[in-house]
C-alpha positions as CSV (number, residue, x, y, z in Angstrom):
1,M,9.5,-14.9,-27.4
2,M,7.5,-15.9,-24.5
3,T,8.5,-14.5,-21.2
4,T,8.0,-16.6,-18.0
5,I,7.5,-15.1,-14.7
6,R,8.7,-17.1,-11.8
7,L,7.7,-16.6,-8.1
8,I,10.5,-17.4,-5.9
9,S,9.1,-18.3,-2.3
10,P,11.2,-16.7,0.4
11,V,10.4,-19.7,2.6
12,D,12.6,-22.0,0.9
13,G,13.9,-20.4,-2.2
14,S,12.0,-22.8,-4.3
15,V,9.9,-21.9,-7.3
16,Y,6.5,-21.6,-6.0
17,A,4.7,-20.7,-9.2
18,R,5.5,-19.8,-12.8
19,R,3.3,-18.1,-15.4
20,D,3.8,-17.1,-18.9
21,A,3.5,-13.3,-19.6
22,L,0.9,-12.3,-22.2
23,P,2.7,-11.3,-25.4
24,L,1.8,-7.7,-26.6
25,A,-0.7,-8.5,-29.0
26,A,-2.7,-10.7,-26.5
27,A,-2.5,-8.2,-24.0
28,R,-3.9,-5.4,-26.4
29,D,-6.7,-8.0,-26.9
30,A,-7.4,-8.4,-23.4
31,V,-7.7,-4.5,-22.8
32,A,-10.0,-4.2,-25.9
33,H,-12.2,-6.8,-24.3
34,A,-12.4,-4.9,-21.3
35,R,-13.2,-1.8,-23.0
36,A,-15.9,-3.5,-25.2
37,A,-17.6,-4.8,-21.7
38,Q,-17.2,-1.7,-19.8
39,G,-20.4,0.1,-21.0
40,A,-22.7,-2.7,-20.3
41,W,-21.3,-3.1,-16.8
42,N,-22.0,0.6,-16.3
43,A,-25.3,0.1,-17.4
44,V,-26.0,-2.2,-14.5
45,S,-27.7,-0.4,-11.5
46,L,-25.3,1.1,-9.0
47,K,-27.1,-1.1,-6.4
48,E,-26.5,-4.2,-8.2
49,R,-22.9,-3.4,-8.9
50,I,-22.4,-2.8,-5.3
51,A,-24.0,-6.1,-4.2
52,T,-22.0,-7.9,-7.0
53,V,-18.7,-6.4,-5.8
54,M,-19.4,-7.1,-2.2
55,A,-20.4,-10.7,-2.9
56,G,-16.9,-11.0,-4.3
57,I,-15.4,-9.9,-1.2
58,D,-17.6,-12.6,0.4
59,A,-16.2,-15.2,-2.0
60,L,-12.6,-14.1,-1.3
61,E,-13.1,-14.5,2.5
62,A,-14.3,-18.0,1.8
63,M,-10.9,-18.8,0.3
64,A,-9.0,-17.8,3.6
65,P,-8.0,-21.1,4.5
66,E,-6.2,-21.6,1.2
67,I,-5.1,-18.1,1.0
68,V,-3.4,-17.6,4.2
69,P,-0.8,-20.4,3.7
70,E,-0.4,-19.3,0.1
71,L,0.5,-15.7,1.2
72,A,3.1,-17.2,3.5
73,W,4.6,-19.1,0.7
74,Q,4.5,-16.2,-1.8
75,M,5.8,-13.2,0.5
76,G,6.6,-14.5,3.9
77,R,3.9,-13.2,6.1
78,P,3.3,-15.6,9.2
79,V,0.1,-17.7,9.1
80,R,-0.6,-16.5,12.8
81,Y,-1.9,-13.3,11.3
82,G,-4.7,-14.8,9.2
83,G,-4.1,-12.8,5.9
84,E,-5.7,-9.4,5.2
85,F,-9.2,-10.2,5.3
86,G,-10.3,-7.8,8.2
87,G,-8.8,-4.7,6.4
88,V,-10.2,-6.0,3.0
89,R,-13.8,-6.0,4.6
90,E,-13.5,-2.8,6.4
91,R,-12.2,-0.9,3.0
92,A,-14.6,-2.7,0.9
93,A,-17.6,-2.1,3.0
94,Y,-16.7,1.7,3.7
95,M,-16.5,2.3,0.0
96,A,-19.4,0.5,-1.1
97,G,-21.5,2.3,1.8
98,I,-20.7,6.0,0.6
99,A,-20.9,5.1,-3.2
100,E,-24.4,6.1,-3.9
101,D,-24.0,9.5,-1.9
102,V,-20.6,10.1,-3.6
103,L,-21.6,9.2,-7.0
104,A,-25.1,10.9,-7.1
105,D,-25.5,14.0,-9.3
106,A,-24.7,17.2,-7.7
107,V,-27.6,19.5,-8.6
108,I,-26.9,23.0,-8.9
109,E,-30.3,24.3,-10.3
110,E,-33.5,22.5,-10.7
111,S,-36.0,25.1,-12.1
112,E,-38.5,25.8,-14.7
113,R,-35.9,27.2,-16.9
114,F,-32.7,25.2,-16.3
115,T,-31.3,22.0,-15.1
116,R,-27.8,22.5,-14.1
117,L,-25.8,19.5,-12.5
118,L,-22.4,17.8,-12.2
119,A,-22.5,14.1,-13.0
120,R,-19.6,11.6,-12.4
121,E,-19.0,9.3,-15.1
122,P,-16.7,6.2,-14.9
123,Q,-13.2,6.6,-16.3
124,G,-13.5,3.7,-18.6
125,V,-10.8,1.1,-18.1
126,V,-8.6,1.3,-15.0
127,F,-5.2,-0.5,-14.8
128,V,-4.1,-1.5,-11.4
129,I,-0.6,-2.4,-10.9
130,A,-0.6,-4.1,-7.4
131,P,2.4,-4.9,-5.0
132,W,3.4,-7.9,-3.2
133,N,3.5,-6.5,0.4
134,Y,-0.3,-6.5,1.0
135,P,-1.5,-7.9,-2.2
136,F,-5.1,-8.0,-1.4
137,L,-5.3,-4.8,0.7
138,T,-3.5,-2.7,-1.9
139,A,-5.6,-4.1,-4.9
140,V,-8.9,-3.8,-3.2
141,N,-8.2,0.2,-2.5
142,T,-8.6,0.8,-6.2
143,V,-10.3,-2.4,-7.6
144,V,-13.5,-2.3,-5.5
145,P,-14.4,1.5,-6.0
146,A,-13.4,1.4,-9.7
147,L,-15.8,-1.7,-10.3
148,I,-18.5,0.1,-8.4
149,A,-18.2,3.2,-10.2
150,G,-18.8,1.2,-13.2
151,N,-15.2,0.8,-14.7
152,A,-13.7,-2.1,-16.2
153,V,-10.6,-3.2,-14.3
154,V,-7.4,-4.9,-15.6
155,L,-5.1,-6.1,-12.6
156,K,-1.4,-6.8,-13.0
157,H,-0.1,-8.1,-9.9
158,A,3.5,-8.3,-8.8
159,S,5.5,-11.4,-9.8
160,Q,6.1,-12.0,-6.1
161,T,2.3,-12.5,-5.4
162,L,1.1,-14.0,-8.9
163,L,-1.5,-16.0,-7.3
164,A,-3.2,-13.2,-5.2
165,G,-4.5,-11.7,-8.7
166,E,-5.8,-15.1,-9.5
167,R,-7.7,-15.2,-6.4
168,L,-9.1,-11.9,-6.8
169,A,-10.2,-12.9,-10.3
170,Q,-11.8,-16.1,-9.1
171,A,-13.7,-14.4,-6.2
172,F,-15.2,-11.6,-8.5
173,H,-16.1,-13.9,-11.3
174,K,-17.8,-16.2,-8.9
175,A,-19.8,-13.3,-7.6
176,G,-21.0,-12.3,-11.0
177,V,-18.5,-9.6,-12.2
178,P,-18.2,-10.5,-15.9
179,E,-14.9,-12.0,-16.9
180,D,-14.0,-9.3,-19.4
181,V,-14.9,-6.5,-16.8
182,F,-12.4,-7.8,-14.2
183,Q,-9.3,-9.3,-15.8
184,N,-6.0,-10.4,-13.9
185,V,-3.1,-10.5,-16.6
186,V,0.5,-11.5,-16.2
187,L,2.8,-8.8,-18.0
188,D,6.5,-8.1,-18.2
189,H,7.8,-4.5,-17.7
190,A,8.1,-3.9,-21.5
191,T,4.5,-4.9,-22.4
192,T,3.3,-2.8,-19.5
193,E,5.0,0.2,-20.5
194,A,3.8,-0.2,-24.1
195,L,0.2,-0.5,-23.2
196,I,0.3,2.6,-21.1
197,A,2.2,4.4,-23.8
198,E,-0.4,3.5,-26.4
199,R,-3.0,5.1,-23.9
200,R,-5.1,1.8,-23.8
201,F,-6.0,2.8,-20.2
202,D,-8.1,5.7,-19.0
203,F,-6.7,5.6,-15.4
204,V,-3.5,3.9,-14.1
205,N,-3.0,3.1,-10.5
206,F,0.6,2.0,-9.3
207,T,1.8,1.1,-5.9
208,G,5.4,0.4,-5.8
209,S,8.9,2.0,-6.0
210,V,9.9,5.4,-6.9
211,G,11.7,3.9,-10.0
212,G,8.7,2.1,-11.1
213,G,6.7,5.2,-10.5
214,R,9.1,7.3,-12.9
215,A,9.0,4.4,-15.5
216,I,5.2,4.6,-15.6
217,E,5.1,8.4,-15.8
218,R,7.5,8.2,-18.7
219,A,5.6,5.9,-20.5
220,A,2.6,7.8,-19.9
221,A,4.0,10.9,-21.0
222,G,1.9,12.8,-23.6
223,T,-1.2,10.4,-23.0
224,F,-2.9,12.5,-20.6
225,S,-4.1,9.4,-18.9
226,G,-5.2,9.6,-15.2
227,M,-2.7,8.6,-12.8
228,G,-2.5,7.4,-9.0
229,L,1.0,6.9,-7.7
230,E,1.9,5.7,-4.2
231,L,5.8,5.0,-4.3
232,G,7.0,4.4,-0.9
233,G,7.8,6.2,2.4
234,K,10.1,6.6,5.1
235,D,7.5,7.2,7.9
236,P,8.4,8.8,11.1
237,G,7.1,8.5,14.5
238,Y,7.7,11.2,17.3
239,V,7.3,10.6,20.9
240,R,6.7,13.8,22.8
241,S,7.6,14.0,26.7
242,D,3.9,13.7,27.6
243,A,3.3,10.5,25.7
244,D,2.3,7.3,27.4
245,L,5.6,5.6,27.1
246,D,4.5,1.9,27.0
247,A,1.8,2.6,24.2
248,A,4.3,4.4,22.1
249,V,6.7,1.5,22.4
250,E,4.3,-0.9,21.6
251,G,2.6,1.0,18.8
252,L,5.9,2.2,17.1
253,M,7.8,-0.9,17.5
254,D,4.9,-3.1,15.9
255,G,4.7,-0.4,13.2
256,A,8.4,-0.8,12.5
257,M,8.6,-4.6,12.6
258,F,5.2,-6.0,11.5
259,N,5.4,-7.8,8.1
260,S,9.1,-7.8,8.5
261,G,9.1,-4.0,8.1
262,Q,7.3,-4.4,4.6
263,C,4.6,-2.1,5.0
264,C,4.1,1.0,2.9
265,C,3.3,3.2,6.0
266,G,5.3,1.2,8.6
267,I,7.6,3.3,10.8
268,E,11.2,3.5,9.7
269,R,12.6,6.2,11.9
270,I,11.6,7.4,15.5
271,Y,12.3,10.6,17.2
272,V,11.9,10.5,21.2
273,H,12.0,13.5,23.6
274,E,15.3,13.4,25.4
275,S,13.3,13.1,28.9
276,L,12.1,9.5,27.5
277,Y,14.8,8.5,25.2
278,D,16.7,6.1,27.3
279,A,13.5,4.2,28.7
280,F,12.1,4.1,25.2
281,V,15.2,2.5,23.8
282,E,15.5,0.1,26.6
283,K,11.7,-1.0,26.1
284,A,12.0,-1.1,22.4
285,V,14.9,-3.5,22.7
286,A,13.0,-5.9,25.0
287,W,10.1,-5.7,22.5
288,V,12.2,-6.8,19.7
289,R,13.7,-9.6,21.7
290,G,10.2,-10.9,22.4
291,Q,9.8,-11.6,18.7
292,R,10.4,-15.1,16.9
293,L,11.9,-14.9,13.4
294,G,11.2,-18.2,11.6
295,N,9.1,-20.2,9.2
296,P,5.9,-18.3,8.5
297,L,3.8,-21.5,8.3
298,E,4.5,-22.4,12.1
299,H,2.0,-20.6,14.2
300,D,4.7,-19.3,16.9
301,T,6.5,-17.5,14.2
302,T,6.0,-13.6,14.6
303,M,8.4,-12.5,11.9
304,G,8.8,-14.5,8.7
305,P,11.4,-13.9,5.9
306,M,11.4,-10.8,3.9
307,A,9.9,-11.4,0.5
308,H,13.2,-12.1,-1.3
309,A,16.8,-12.2,-0.5
310,R,17.5,-9.3,-2.5
311,F,15.3,-7.0,-0.5
312,A,17.0,-8.4,2.8
313,A,20.3,-7.5,1.1
314,I,19.4,-3.9,0.8
315,V,18.6,-3.6,4.6
316,R,21.7,-5.3,5.6
317,G,23.6,-3.0,3.6
318,Q,22.0,-0.1,5.2
319,I,22.7,-1.4,8.5
320,A,26.3,-2.1,7.8
321,D,27.0,1.1,6.3
322,A,25.3,2.9,9.4
323,V,27.5,1.0,11.8
324,A,30.6,1.7,9.8
325,A,29.8,5.5,10.2
326,G,29.3,5.3,14.0
327,A,25.9,3.8,14.6
328,R,25.2,1.3,17.3
329,A,23.3,-1.9,16.6
330,L,21.5,-2.8,19.8
331,I,20.4,-6.3,18.6
332,D,22.8,-9.4,18.6
333,V,21.8,-11.2,15.5
334,A,22.9,-14.4,17.1
335,E,19.6,-14.1,19.3
336,F,17.8,-14.9,16.1
337,P,19.4,-17.9,14.9
338,A,16.8,-18.2,11.9
339,D,18.8,-15.3,10.3
340,D,20.4,-16.9,7.2
341,G,22.0,-14.1,5.6
342,G,19.4,-14.5,3.1
343,A,15.6,-13.6,3.1
344,Y,15.5,-14.5,6.7
345,L,16.7,-11.2,8.4
346,A,16.8,-10.4,12.2
347,P,15.1,-7.2,13.4
348,Q,17.5,-4.5,14.3
349,I,17.3,-1.2,16.3
350,L,20.0,1.5,15.5
351,V,21.0,4.3,18.0
352,D,23.5,6.9,17.5
353,V,22.3,7.5,14.1
354,T,22.2,10.7,11.9
355,H,20.6,11.8,8.9
356,D,23.8,11.6,6.9
357,M,23.0,7.8,7.0
358,A,20.9,6.1,4.4
359,V,19.1,4.0,7.1
360,M,17.6,7.3,8.2
361,R,16.8,8.9,4.8
362,E,16.4,6.2,2.1
363,E,13.4,3.7,2.3
364,S,14.4,0.4,4.1
365,F,11.2,-1.6,3.7
366,G,12.5,-4.1,6.2
367,P,12.7,-4.7,10.0
368,V,15.1,-2.0,10.9
369,V,14.5,1.2,12.9
370,G,16.8,4.0,13.8
371,I,16.0,6.0,17.1
372,M,17.1,9.7,17.7
373,P,16.8,11.8,21.0
374,V,15.3,15.5,20.2
375,R,15.1,18.4,22.3
376,D,11.7,19.7,21.4
377,D,9.0,19.8,18.9
378,A,10.8,22.3,16.6
379,E,13.8,19.6,16.2
380,A,11.4,16.8,15.8
381,I,9.6,18.7,12.9
382,A,12.8,19.5,11.0
383,L,14.1,15.9,11.4
384,M,10.7,14.3,10.2
385,N,10.6,16.7,7.1
386,D,14.3,15.9,6.3
387,C,13.4,13.3,3.9
388,D,12.2,12.8,0.2
389,Y,9.2,11.1,1.2
390,G,5.9,11.9,2.7
391,L,3.1,9.3,3.3
392,T,2.5,9.0,7.0
393,A,3.7,10.6,10.2
394,S,2.9,9.3,13.6
395,I,2.8,11.8,16.7
396,W,2.7,10.2,20.3
397,T,1.2,12.8,22.9
398,A,-1.5,13.4,25.5
399,D,-2.2,16.8,23.6
400,A,-4.4,16.5,20.6
401,Q,-4.1,20.4,19.9
402,A,-0.3,19.8,19.9
403,A,-0.6,17.1,17.5
404,R,-2.7,19.1,15.1
405,R,-0.3,22.0,15.4
406,I,2.7,19.7,14.7
407,G,0.9,18.0,11.9
408,G,0.2,21.4,10.2
409,Q,4.0,21.7,9.6
410,L,4.7,18.1,8.5
411,Q,5.2,17.3,4.9
412,T,3.1,14.2,4.9
413,G,-0.1,12.7,3.4
414,T,-1.6,11.5,6.7
415,V,-1.0,12.5,10.3
416,L,-1.7,9.9,13.0
417,M,-1.8,10.4,16.9
418,N,-1.3,7.7,19.1
419,R,-1.3,5.1,16.4
420,C,0.6,4.4,13.3
421,D,0.7,2.0,10.5
422,Y,-3.0,2.3,9.8
423,L,-5.0,3.4,6.7
424,D,-8.4,4.5,7.6
425,P,-10.9,4.1,4.5
426,A,-12.7,7.2,5.3
427,L,-9.9,9.4,4.9
428,C,-7.9,10.1,1.7
429,W,-5.0,7.9,1.1
430,T,-2.5,10.2,-0.5
431,G,1.2,11.5,-0.2
432,C,3.6,14.2,-1.0
433,K,7.1,14.4,-2.5
434,D,8.8,11.1,-3.9
435,T,5.7,9.2,-2.2
436,G,3.8,10.3,-5.2
437,R,0.4,11.8,-6.1
438,G,-3.2,10.8,-6.3
439,A,-6.0,9.9,-4.0
440,A,-7.2,6.6,-3.0
441,L,-10.3,5.6,-0.9
442,S,-12.5,8.1,0.9
443,A,-14.9,10.1,-1.4
444,L,-11.8,11.4,-3.2
445,G,-11.1,7.9,-4.2
446,Y,-14.2,7.9,-6.3
447,H,-13.4,11.2,-7.6
448,A,-10.2,9.8,-8.9
449,L,-11.8,6.8,-10.6
450,T,-14.4,8.9,-12.3
451,R,-14.5,12.1,-14.5
452,V,-17.1,14.9,-14.1
453,K,-19.6,15.8,-16.8
454,S,-21.3,19.2,-16.4
455,Y,-25.0,19.4,-17.7
456,H,-26.5,22.8,-18.5
457,L,-29.9,22.2,-19.9
458,K,-32.0,25.2,-20.8
459,K,-35.7,24.4,-20.9
460,A,-37.4,27.7,-22.0
């Protein structure tokens, strides 16, 4: 029986797109075609692969006038932000720029008697399961280096952003990436898990929920397939007593509320030194009151709906539970009349929160942030680590040595100073604890998408 995937737009609740999922037999055939085509793609010179992939990025950027409103309809991001193209270009260009050095043979010895070296070969067929919150950025993190390294790529996009996968396929195919080498497929969960369990893929990259990551690991058990998992976060910000207060408010509140809080490394909890706490909260409330919740297709909208009403319901539940347990909500929902009890959700700041509350421990992935005062670095470190996630942590201070010292005690994948909600493509994107495992971007991203082959050649 054919499964139909429906994309419900958060803008108005309408069915914006629908696609039939591939039956298992057809999905197997698609992956088989990818595997058959991979060798010829890998035989293309590295320089040519780089040029072709970057031409794909050019083609994607050329679609911006269509993609930006399409994104608003699919997942609610306001058109005023112009899509994800700046980040897509930054990440793709960096990975293209380092490819020749990173993928070059590491020669251990070249003498009359021996050639000894470490070579890097593509994994083979890479399966990318991309999320809806940044549907192009997150996909590009793996798709671009995977193709450059000589892999074939099968992309399964989230049902909330079905059209993003199609756009990526159009762009790369137009640039000359063979259709079998880069495929966008529509799959249901059962077919996805079956393909993984059958070891159809050599490497699986998944960005999504902890529950989704667990399902993928269960499906892959015993296959020994390579795996990269980024499963969410509860990223903290810490404002030390020596911080630039205005900069901290601007940076952290933008990090908490941008994209309606639906950012992998968005700020979900803030700890402020007690000497700055009252002033920080006052300025944070003023910042939030300056936002406009509304239709993302209107250019004065700064916050659109959450991607789905069920996601907003989770956040509303966390807020209600926290208030019932003694927290204070500082934003009157009436100030944001677009809040409709569904996908459109007013931003919220909570104080008098504790770590007994889900809103301070469980991922919210929405426009809510709890703010707590702390006495010193030690208390801030303990609270930042009191969480099952570990993606990024943001420290606001004038003292870089202190930031490094504090960062060394944090259970996190990335430490940021005086900025947040940012991914540097030169640095490894990774996490710990329930955030998952693996390495994306940087030289280590290429290491994940290739395998090492050792050569020991005795000449005499």
